[in-house]
N, C-alpha and C positions, 0 to 999 in steps of 0.2 A: 703427208699429203691431205690438203684441206677437202672436207667434204661439204655437200650441199644440204642444209637444212630448210625443208620446205614448210613454211607455216601452214599450208593447206592441208596437210596430212593430220593436223590436230583437231579434235572435236571439242573435248572438255577443257582444253586450255586455249586461250586466246593469244596468239604470238604475234608481237609487233616489233620487227628489227628496225633500228634507228641507223641513220648514215654514220654515226660516231661510234658504232660498234656495240652500243647498249641494246639489248633486247629486253623488251617488257613481255613477262611471262604472266597471264591473268588467269586465275581459277574461274571457270566461266559457267558455273551452276548457281546463279544468285538465288533461284528459287529453291534450292536446297541449302542455303547459306554456304555454298561451296563445299559442303560435305564430300569426303573423299570416297568414291567408289572404286572398284578394281580397274575400271577403264581409265579413270583420272589418273591413278597410280602408275599405271602402264605407260601413259603418255609422258608423265614426268621422268620416268625411267628413260623413255626415249628421247626426250629433249636434253637431259643432263648427261646423258651418255654420248651424245652427239656435238654438244655445245663446245667442248674444248677443241674439237678438231674442225670446227666451222667458223673460227675467226670471231667467235662471240667474245667481246672483251669485258663485259660485264652484264648482270641480269638484275632487272627489278622484278620481284615476284609479289603479286598483287592478288586482290580478290575482287570480283564484279560485285556490284551492289554495295550494301551496307555492312557486310561482314567479310573479314578475312576468309576463315574457315572454322566450321563448327565441328570438324573431326570427323571420324569414322561415320559412313552413311549407315545409319543404324537400321533403317528401312531395308536396305539391300541386305545387310547383315542377318535381320530377322528372318527375312522371306528366304535367303539362302539356306538357313539351317543346316550350316556347315559341320563337318566332323572335326575332331581336333586336329587331324592332319591337314585337312583342307584350310583351316584357319590358320595354322603355322606356315603354310605356303603363302598365304596372303600377307602375313607379317614380315615373311623374308623378302616380298616385293617391296613393301614399304621401305624396309631397310636399304635394299638396292637403291631405290629412289633418292632416299635421303642421304646415303653415303656418297652417290654421285655428286650431290649438291655440295657436301661438306668437303669431300676430298678431290673434287673434280679439277680444282685450280682455277676456276672462273669465278670472281667475286660475285657474291649473291647477296642482294640488299632487299629485305622484306619490308614491304609497305603495309602496315598492320591499321586496321579499324574494325570496329565492333567485335564480334566473338573471335577470339584465338583460344579455341578450347580443345581438349583432349588431343585427338590426332592432328588438329590444327595447330596447337602449340608445339607439337613434335616436329611438324612441318618447318614451322617457324624457326625452331631451335636449330635447324640444319643450315639455316642462312648464316653469312658471315656478319652481317649487320642488321639489326632489327630497328625500324622507326614506328613509333606509334603516334596516334592523334589523341584527342580526348575521349573519343567513344571506345577506344580499344579496351579490352578486358580479357585476362587470362584465367584459366581455370582447368583443372583436371578432375572432371566429375565421374571418372570411371567407378569409384567407390560405391556411389549411389545407384549405379545402374548394374551392378553385379558383373563388371567387367575388370580387367587389367590392361595396363598400357601394353602395347605391341609393336609400337613404331619408334622405340629408341628414347622414350622419356627417361627410363631409368638411368640412360648413359648421358643424354644431352641436357635435359632439363635438371636433373639432379647435379649437373656439373655447373648449370648457371646459378641455380639458387641454393643448392646444398641438399643433402639427403633428408634432414629433419623437416625442412619446408616443403619439399615434394611430397612425403608422407603425409604432412598436414593437409596440404591440398587435395590428396587423393581420398583420406579418411573423412574430411569434413566438408568437402566441396568448396572451400574457401577461394575467394575471387581477389585477384590483384588488378589494379589499374593505377593509371596516372603516375604521378613521380614516384609512389612507392615501387611501382613495377620498374621503373627504370633503376632505382636504388638498389633492388634487389637482383639485378642484372637480366632481367627478362627482356629488356631492350636497351640500347645505347643511346637513342634520341627520342625526345618527346617534342611535338609541336603543337601549336594552337590551330594551325591551318591544316594543310593537306599532308598526310604522311607520304603519298605518293610523290607530291612534288620534291620533298625532302629527299625521299628515296631516290628519285631519279638524279637530283643533283649530286648526291653521293656517288652514284653508279657513273656518272659522267665524269666525275673526278677520279674515280679509281680506274676507268677506261684509258686515261691518259698515261698511266703507268706502263712499263714495258711488260709484255705479256709473260716472260719468263718469271720476272720479279713477282708479279701477281699469282702466278702458279705456286710459286714457293710460298707465298704468305698463305694462300687460301688452300694449301695442300700439305706442306711439310709440317707446319706448326701443328696441326691435328694429328699428324702421325707421330710427331715427337712426343705429344702429351701421352700417347700410349706406350712410350718407351720407358726403361729406367733411366735415371739422370746421366749415367754414364754413356749408355747407347745413344741417348739424345744429344749429348754434347758432341759426340763423334758425328752423328748425322747432321747436326747444325753446321759443323766444320765442312763436311763434304758439300752440302747444298750451298754455303756460302762461297766455298771455292768455285762452284759451277756459276752462280748467279753474279758474283761480284767481279767476274774476269769477262762477262759477255760482252761481245764486240758491240752491241747496241747500246750499251751504257757509256761509251767512251765519249760521245758528244755531251751528254749530261755531266760526267764528270769534269770535262774540259770547261764547260760553262761554270761550274762551281769554282774551277781554279783560277779562271780570269774574272771571277766576280760578276759575271753577267746573269746568273741564276739568280733566281729569288731566294732570299734567306729565310729561315724559320724565325718567326716573330711572335711574341705574345699576343693574344686576342685584346683588342682594344674595347 
């Protein structure tokens, strides 16, 4: 049963639905370089919990202003003077938000510019595709601030760049940007112009896929990565059995059979 997703209920996120099923979700705290406070995390949980049931076909995740996200709102963290138990609960809400993104089944394409730092990198790493412009830079400065990652970097960022590089980033404050960041796996696309324009193009392309197929791509693959090879092979067969026999795919298969569908061609 579809549910209604009202953009007006969000404050720290700006929500812009498009007619083609693409929704643009913008972190809207540019005066804080879009640092993540607990209210923003709760809005991310809200949106990404609801999106799969609200006919959202794809999401562009962006940041208002010059930066995508500078990470944890350190001023809020300092002023709150949380207990260990309190901050553990904060971290669990971060995990809830980012798991909803990665495992929710809706393609999330992140448009990155400026700072993609600390918790901002943890947020970006939960997206399925990341696009950077020439201003984007990545860092995990927790080591220099007496902190440790709490939003999934040990899982997702380590998976993208490897354990050794992540440890180096945290110990030394090393910054990656440009083509080097792409080659390391921090992003899949780099553009000279607007990362948002490219992310929107990719989201529109993904939104044309069948929703069940996108659900499998953007959920099942991540689940299978957490399984043994034997369990993943079984799960893949089950998912393929469901997705590859869906009724909505019949017309697309027929178009391939009668040669009216576009064929895969190399880039020119």
